[in-house]
C-alpha positions, -999 to 999 in steps of 0.1 A, spaced: 0 0 0 13 35 -9 24 59 17 23 87 -8 -4 114 -7 -17 108 -42 -1 139 -59 26 119 -77 23 99 -109 51 81 -128 50 73 -165 73 54 -188 84 56 -224 93 24 -241 130 30 -233 126 23 -195 96 1 -188 114 -22 -164 130 7 -145 98 26 -142 79 -5 -130 107 -11 -104 104 26 -92 67 23 -89 69 -10 -70 94 6 -46 71 36 -41 40 14 -37 21 32 -66 9 19 -99 27 30 -131 7 57 -149 -11 44 -179 -1 58 -213 -2 44 -248 31 50 -266 30 37 -301 35 47 -337 11 58 -364 13 38 -397 37 65 -411 61 57 -381 54 90 -363 53 87 -325 19 86 -309 13 92 -272 -21 91 -253 -20 98 -216 -48 76 -200 -47 92 -165 -60 124 -151 -28 143 -142 -43 178 -135 -24 194 -107 -1 164 -101 37 161 -98 45 139 -128 77 119 -136 85 104 -169 112 77 -169 127 74 -203 162 64 -213 175 76 -246 190 42 -255 188 28 -290 167 37 -310 178 70 -296 158 93 -319 126 73 -313 131 74 -275 139 111 -276 107 119 -295 86 98 -272 100 118 -242 93 151 -259 58 142 -269 50 127 -235 62 160 -218 40 180 -242 10 157 -236 14 160 -198 18 198 -200 -13 201 -221 -31 178 -196 -24 204 -168 2 185 -148 16 208 -121 52 198 -125 70 176 -149 103 159 -141 120 137 -166 142 109 -154 168 101 -181 191 72 -170 210 74 -203 212 109 -219 215 105 -257 237 128 -277 258 136 -245 290 127 -264 283 156 -287 288 182 -260 314 204 -278 325 212 -313 355 191 -324 357 208 -358 341 237 -377 305 235 -389 296 208 -363 266 210 -340 266 208 -302 238 182 -302 237 178 -264 228 215 -261 201 211 -287 186 181 -269 186 202 -236 168 230 -254 142 206 -268 136 190 -234 130 225 -219 109 238 -247 86 208 -245 77 219 -209 100 200 -185 105 216 -151 134 194 -138 158 167 -152 172 138 -133 200 119 -151 230 97 -145 267 98 -153 266 124 -181 295 121 -206 306 156 -195 294 173 -163 292 206 -183 260 194 -199 242 203 -167 249 239 -177 231 235 -210 198 236 -190 181 266 -175 160 243 -153 172 223 -123 193 192 -131 200 164 -107 231 146 -120 234 113 -102 265 91 -101 262 53 -103 298 44 -93 291 33 -57 262 10 -68 283 -4 -97 313 -11 -74 290 -32 -51 277 -51 -81 312 -58 -95 325 -69 -62 298 -96 -61 314 -112 -92 346 -119 -72 368 -114 -103 401 -114 -85 427 -90 -72 438 -76 -106 413 -52 -119 417 -29 -149 393 -1 -155 393 18 -189 374 44 -207 362 44 -243 373 81 -248 387 111 -230 353 122 -218 350 91 -195 385 91 -180 376 109 -148 346 85 -142 369 55 -150 395 67 -126 369 73 -98 355 38 -104 390 22 -103 398 40 -71 366 28 -55 373 -8 -66 409 -6 -54 424 -11 -89 461 -4 -94 471 28 -111 487 22 -145 
């Protein structure tokens, strides 16, 4: 049974169904009902099936592959909830797509992470919760509050359960992840190389 006062509703896009269900189970509330599908021409269709007027609403949606589909689902869900008179809309984005495009590496290139931040705000989002951004500077792309969570301590606990031995090497796919990899290695007790 829920201990919440009924002013909270959680919805999910197709990029985070399992996570959203787990969050709702932990909170003791049902997942908000919304149809997220596609029209025959493959445009995204969203229909909110709950009364959200005056509620504090959360959308859980990772921007994993297919990134563009999940991003559009998120934007359209925010718009649908705003037009349904939700009081406050918070988006929970475990994986923030386009985050690796946070700066120009050459002339005539976009800063796609900034564009995505602008789109999320323009849709009507009041707050963003995300994890392990490629570059912490992305928080500054938003003019709304951003809660940038770190998963290192939880991941260290999970890795230790594997009992993989005393020699651990932690690496990064690119320069943007080096600081996170170094932090993770220190927490695991990996040797410096």
